[in-house]
MDAnalysis code that builds the backbone (N, CA, C; Angstrom):
import MDAnalysis as mda
import numpy as np

u = mda.Universe.empty(348, n_residues=116, atom_resindex=np.repeat(np.arange(116), 3), trajectory=True)
u.add_TopologyAttr("name", ["N", "CA", "C"] * 116)
u.add_TopologyAttr("resid", np.arange(1, 117))
u.add_TopologyAttr("resname", ["MET", "PRO", "ARG", "GLU", "ASN", "CYS", "GLY", "LYS", "LYS", "PRO", "GLY", "LEU", "PHE", "GLY", "GLY", "ILE", "ALA", "CYS", "ALA", "ALA", "ALA", "ILE", "GLY", "THR", "VAL", "GLY", "PRO", "ALA", "ALA", "SER", "PRO", "ALA", "TYR", "ALA", "ILE", "ASP", "LYS", "VAL", "THR", "CYS", "ARG", "ASN", "GLY", "ALA", "GLY", "TYR", "THR", "GLU", "ILE", "HIS", "ASN", "GLU", "THR", "VAL", "HIS", "CYS", "PHE", "ALA", "ASN", "ALA", "GLY", "HIS", "LEU", "THR", "VAL", "TYR", "ILE", "SER", "ASP", "VAL", "HIS", "LYS", "ILE", "ASN", "SER", "GLY", "ASN", "ASN", "ARG", "VAL", "PHE", "VAL", "SER", "TRP", "TYR", "ARG", "LEU", "ASP", "GLY", "GLY", "SER", "GLY", "GLY", "GLU", "THR", "VAL", "GLU", "LYS", "TRP", "GLN", "THR", "ARG", "HIS", "TYR", "SER", "PRO", "ARG", "VAL", "ILE", "VAL", "LYS", "ARG", "ILE", "GLN", "ILE", "PHE"])
u.atoms.positions = np.array([
    [-15.965, -25.743, 2.606],
    [-17.275, -25.382, 3.099],
    [-18.148, -25.079, 1.893],
    [-19.334, -25.650, 1.812],
    [-20.223, -25.349, 0.688],
    [-20.579, -23.870, 0.660],
    [-20.658, -23.326, -0.521],
    [-20.913, -21.908, -0.705],
    [-22.223, -21.466, -0.046],
    [-23.239, -22.321, -0.067],
    [-24.527, -21.945, 0.501],
    [-24.485, -21.792, 2.021],
    [-23.434, -22.315, 2.678],
    [-23.302, -22.184, 4.138],
    [-22.477, -20.968, 4.536],
    [-21.952, -20.219, 3.582],
    [-21.137, -19.051, 3.899],
    [-21.980, -18.037, 4.657],
    [-21.403, -17.510, 5.714],
    [-22.096, -16.559, 6.552],
    [-22.839, -17.197, 7.705],
    [-22.956, -18.526, 7.721],
    [-23.675, -19.220, 8.781],
    [-22.744, -19.769, 9.848],
    [-21.452, -19.933, 9.522],
    [-20.498, -20.455, 10.484],
    [-19.717, -19.280, 11.063],
    [-19.825, -19.034, 12.386],
    [-19.167, -17.866, 12.967],
    [-17.670, -18.057, 13.096],
    [-16.998, -16.945, 13.290],
    [-15.579, -16.982, 13.613],
    [-14.690, -16.799, 12.403],
    [-13.412, -16.628, 12.710],
    [-12.400, -16.375, 11.696],
    [-12.285, -17.509, 10.709],
    [-12.236, -18.749, 11.192],
    [-12.012, -19.875, 10.301],
    [-13.197, -20.114, 9.380],
    [-14.395, -19.833, 9.857],
    [-15.561, -19.939, 8.986],
    [-15.482, -18.952, 7.843],
    [-15.034, -17.731, 8.165],
    [-14.884, -16.709, 7.131],
    [-13.810, -17.062, 6.129],
    [-12.698, -17.630, 6.600],
    [-11.622, -18.043, 5.702],
    [-12.104, -19.173, 4.802],
    [-12.838, -20.116, 5.377],
    [-13.356, -21.225, 4.574],
    [-14.306, -20.707, 3.499],
    [-15.141, -19.735, 3.849],
    [-16.056, -19.152, 2.862],
    [-15.282, -18.424, 1.775],
    [-14.279, -17.664, 2.168],
    [-13.478, -16.950, 1.176],
    [-12.807, -17.927, 0.228],
    [-12.305, -19.038, 0.765],
    [-11.671, -20.044, -0.080],
    [-12.697, -20.678, -1.011],
    [-13.892, -20.933, -0.499],
    [-14.937, -21.550, -1.326],
    [-15.359, -20.618, -2.448],
    [-15.396, -19.345, -2.166],
    [-15.805, -18.369, -3.174],
    [-14.636, -18.011, -4.083],
    [-13.414, -18.245, -3.617],
    [-12.235, -17.985, -4.436],
    [-11.685, -16.590, -4.286],
    [-11.749, -16.021, -3.088],
    [-11.289, -14.654, -2.896],
    [-10.112, -14.547, -1.938],
    [-9.348, -15.579, -1.764],
    [-8.214, -15.528, -0.851],
    [-6.993, -15.000, -1.595],
    [-6.368, -13.934, -1.056],
    [-5.142, -13.401, -1.641],
    [-5.423, -12.462, -2.794],
    [-4.410, -11.670, -3.160],
    [-4.590, -10.742, -4.275],
    [-4.603, -11.484, -5.607],
    [-5.458, -11.038, -6.479],
    [-5.525, -11.626, -7.813],
    [-4.446, -11.008, -8.694],
    [-3.852, -11.795, -9.562],
    [-2.871, -11.264, -10.513],
    [-3.627, -10.376, -11.488],
    [-3.230, -9.131, -11.575],
    [-3.975, -8.170, -12.362],
    [-3.049, -7.015, -12.730],
    [-3.274, -6.370, -13.862],
    [-2.448, -5.225, -14.221],
    [-2.508, -4.100, -13.190],
    [-3.569, -4.049, -12.359],
    [-3.690, -3.002, -11.358],
    [-2.621, -3.115, -10.279],
    [-1.991, -4.268, -10.154],
    [-0.953, -4.465, -9.147],
    [0.435, -4.415, -9.779],
    [0.629, -3.558, -10.763],
    [1.873, -3.551, -11.521],
    [3.025, -2.863, -10.797],
    [2.773, -2.229, -9.657],
    [3.861, -1.583, -8.925],
    [4.873, -2.630, -8.501],
    [6.147, -2.291, -8.646],
    [7.228, -3.184, -8.216],
    [8.035, -2.503, -7.126],
    [8.403, -3.278, -6.097],
    [9.385, -2.800, -5.113],
    [10.739, -3.040, -5.755],
    [11.545, -1.989, -5.842],
    [12.812, -2.061, -6.562],
    [13.964, -1.656, -5.651],
    [15.165, -1.987, -6.069],
    [16.365, -1.553, -5.355],
    [16.558, -0.070, -5.588],
    [16.693, 0.668, -4.517],
    [16.857, 2.120, -4.613],
    [18.201, 2.462, -5.251],
    [18.162, 3.459, -6.152],
    [19.383, 3.974, -6.780],
    [19.259, 5.481, -6.871],
    [20.262, 6.198, -6.434],
    [20.253, 7.659, -6.519],
    [20.037, 8.110, -7.955],
    [19.105, 9.045, -8.133],
    [18.865, 9.612, -9.454],
    [18.009, 8.760, -10.367],
    [17.487, 7.618, -9.894],
    [16.703, 6.735, -10.760],
    [15.270, 7.219, -10.954],
    [14.788, 8.127, -10.099],
    [13.435, 8.660, -10.245],
    [12.358, 7.783, -9.639],
    [12.723, 6.837, -8.799],
    [11.737, 5.964, -8.161],
    [10.990, 6.718, -7.061],
    [9.782, 6.257, -6.750],
    [9.079, 6.748, -5.572],
    [9.778, 6.182, -4.351],
    [10.081, 7.045, -3.372],
    [10.794, 6.626, -2.170],
    [9.949, 6.902, -0.938],
    [9.824, 5.890, -0.073],
    [9.149, 6.045, 1.209],
    [10.198, 5.805, 2.288],
    [10.412, 6.815, 3.138],
    [11.503, 6.792, 4.117],
    [10.990, 6.523, 5.524],
    [11.552, 5.508, 6.181],
    [11.448, 5.323, 7.626],
    [12.870, 5.058, 8.095],
    [13.135, 3.981, 8.848],
    [14.516, 3.712, 9.245],
    [15.365, 3.269, 8.059],
    [14.726, 2.983, 6.951],
    [15.386, 2.644, 5.696],
    [14.643, 3.370, 4.578],
    [14.968, 3.080, 3.336],
    [14.272, 3.678, 2.194],
    [13.658, 2.546, 1.375],
    [12.365, 2.671, 1.084],
    [11.634, 1.695, 0.270],
    [11.334, 2.360, -1.071],
    [11.721, 1.719, -2.169],
    [11.540, 2.311, -3.494],
    [10.551, 1.504, -4.321],
    [9.767, 2.230, -5.119],
    [8.729, 1.614, -5.941],
    [8.771, 2.221, -7.336],
    [8.413, 1.407, -8.326],
    [8.384, 1.849, -9.724],
    [7.165, 1.252, -10.420],
    [6.764, 1.852, -11.504],
    [5.700, 1.405, -12.406],
    [4.327, 1.794, -11.889],
    [3.426, 2.066, -12.812],
    [2.073, 2.512, -12.485],
    [1.234, 1.367, -11.929],
    [0.312, 1.720, -11.044],
    [-0.604, 0.767, -10.434],
    [-0.838, 1.145, -8.992],
    [-1.448, 0.228, -8.228],
    [-1.661, 0.502, -6.815],
    [-1.281, -0.717, -6.007],
    [-0.953, -0.478, -4.742],
    [-0.460, -1.547, -3.884],
    [-0.836, -1.240, -2.442],
    [-1.394, -2.228, -1.754],
    [-1.647, -2.117, -0.329],
    [-0.372, -2.514, 0.397],
    [0.074, -1.668, 1.331],
    [1.327, -1.890, 2.042],
    [1.115, -1.612, 3.527],
    [2.095, -1.935, 4.311],
    [2.159, -1.516, 5.715],
    [3.593, -1.085, 5.951],
    [3.817, 0.234, 5.910],
    [5.150, 0.783, 6.135],
    [5.013, 1.769, 7.294],
    [5.550, 1.395, 8.445],
    [5.375, 2.199, 9.653],
    [6.498, 3.222, 9.811],
    [6.233, 4.193, 10.671],
    [7.222, 5.185, 11.081],
    [7.756, 6.004, 9.903],
    [6.890, 6.303, 8.951],
    [7.292, 7.045, 7.746],
    [7.401, 8.534, 8.076],
    [8.537, 9.125, 7.725],
    [8.735, 10.551, 7.956],
    [8.890, 11.347, 6.666],
    [9.081, 10.659, 5.527],
    [9.279, 11.396, 4.272],
    [8.893, 10.526, 3.082],
    [8.294, 11.182, 2.077],
    [7.993, 10.528, 0.799],
    [8.516, 11.425, -0.310],
    [9.321, 10.859, -1.205],
    [9.767, 11.524, -2.428],
    [9.034, 10.855, -3.586],
    [8.382, 11.633, -4.418],
    [7.622, 11.049, -5.522],
    [8.509, 10.586, -6.676],
    [9.706, 11.164, -6.795],
    [10.553, 10.824, -7.936],
    [9.896, 11.269, -9.225],
    [10.099, 10.513, -10.278],
    [9.540, 10.846, -11.589],
    [8.122, 10.291, -11.728],
    [7.345, 10.387, -10.660],
    [6.005, 9.815, -10.631],
    [5.048, 10.772, -9.940],
    [3.796, 10.697, -10.322],
    [2.717, 11.323, -9.568],
    [2.158, 10.207, -8.705],
    [2.071, 10.420, -7.384],
    [1.772, 9.349, -6.444],
    [0.643, 9.769, -5.515],
    [-0.287, 8.854, -5.247],
    [-1.280, 9.061, -4.193],
    [-0.932, 8.125, -3.044],
    [-0.900, 8.667, -1.823],
    [-0.510, 7.901, -0.643],
    [-1.624, 7.997, 0.397],
    [-2.068, 6.844, 0.919],
    [-3.009, 6.803, 2.044],
    [-2.237, 6.423, 3.289],
    [-2.515, 7.105, 4.398],
    [-1.764, 6.870, 5.625],
    [-2.668, 7.034, 6.839],
    [-2.175, 6.581, 7.979],
    [-2.847, 6.837, 9.252],
    [-1.802, 6.950, 10.346],
    [-2.236, 7.493, 11.486],
    [-1.370, 7.632, 12.656],
    [-1.956, 6.808, 13.801],
    [-1.134, 6.475, 14.751],
    [-1.580, 5.695, 15.903],
    [-2.542, 6.482, 16.788],
    [-2.541, 7.813, 16.692],
    [-3.478, 8.613, 17.485],
    [-4.865, 8.690, 16.849],
    [-5.064, 7.982, 15.734],
    [-6.365, 7.946, 15.077],
    [-6.477, 8.842, 13.859],
    [-5.550, 9.736, 13.667],
    [-5.583, 10.593, 12.489],
    [-5.289, 9.797, 11.225],
    [-5.852, 10.240, 10.118],
    [-5.595, 9.552, 8.847],
    [-5.734, 10.554, 7.714],
    [-5.264, 10.168, 6.570],
    [-5.368, 11.048, 5.421],
    [-4.818, 10.407, 4.166],
    [-4.865, 11.160, 3.133],
    [-4.315, 10.735, 1.854],
    [-4.026, 11.974, 1.040],
    [-3.033, 11.892, 0.208],
    [-2.690, 13.046, -0.601],
    [-1.949, 12.625, -1.852],
    [-2.055, 13.474, -2.852],
    [-1.308, 13.282, -4.078],
    [-0.007, 14.061, -3.986],
    [1.080, 13.408, -4.324],
    [2.390, 14.045, -4.358],
    [2.795, 14.106, -5.831],
    [2.939, 15.318, -6.343],
    [3.272, 15.502, -7.757],
    [4.723, 15.103, -8.034],
    [5.057, 14.952, -9.323],
    [6.415, 14.559, -9.725],
    [7.467, 15.445, -9.079],
    [8.531, 14.813, -8.622],
    [9.706, 15.453, -8.056],
    [9.406, 16.287, -6.807],
    [8.349, 15.920, -6.075],
    [8.004, 16.622, -4.844],
    [8.312, 15.745, -3.629],
    [8.459, 16.381, -2.476],
    [8.745, 15.687, -1.216],
    [7.725, 16.109, -0.181],
    [7.246, 15.162, 0.613],
    [6.367, 15.440, 1.753],
    [7.045, 14.942, 3.022],
    [6.990, 15.746, 4.070],
    [7.525, 15.366, 5.375],
    [6.355, 15.173, 6.330],
    [6.463, 14.189, 7.222],
    [5.395, 13.867, 8.164],
    [5.908, 13.940, 9.594],
    [5.251, 14.798, 10.381],
    [5.533, 14.890, 11.803],
    [4.211, 15.219, 12.495],
    [3.665, 14.306, 13.284],
    [4.255, 13.030, 13.673],
    [4.324, 12.064, 12.486],
    [5.130, 11.057, 12.665],
    [5.310, 10.052, 11.616],
    [4.017, 9.282, 11.378],
    [3.893, 8.687, 10.195],
    [2.656, 8.009, 9.793],
    [2.938, 6.561, 9.393],
    [1.858, 5.815, 9.239],
    [1.912, 4.452, 8.711],
    [1.267, 4.505, 7.330],
    [2.025, 4.197, 6.302],
    [1.496, 4.205, 4.934],
    [0.793, 2.874, 4.691],
    [-0.460, 2.961, 4.192],
    [-1.240, 1.741, 3.973],
    [-1.520, 1.458, 2.497],
    [-1.387, 2.458, 1.649],
    [-1.649, 2.235, 0.223],
    [-0.906, 3.273, -0.587],
    [-0.348, 2.820, -1.709],
    [0.269, 3.754, -2.652],
    [-0.296, 3.486, -4.039],
    [-0.426, 4.558, -4.785],
    [-0.847, 4.450, -6.186],
    [0.065, 5.342, -7.002],
    [0.693, 4.744, -7.999],
    [1.552, 5.493, -8.916],
    [0.794, 5.642, -10.224],
    [0.733, 6.882, -10.718],
    [0.004, 7.169, -11.960],
    [0.942, 7.202, -13.140],
])
């Protein structure tokens, strides 16, 4: 779709075509996305997000995620900012300092993490 027609074609596919024409589809490779999902190991100091399993992250940066039914976050050897929301409409974000744990009841959906 020519760039000058962006915004004139309604609907989802028009928007996708415009995004492709402008070059904004998908995350760009950038140092800001340096967080890695890693294999969890006891005592490794990784950031841990707990639901029915444990999701571990390492390295500084930020990452948009969708991790549902989260009941606990361990920061590990990291200072972490976590954005979350609940199905009842509540939402929030907080910084978890190194070696701290946060418990969530009711459980939350984590949408973004930033490791400093």
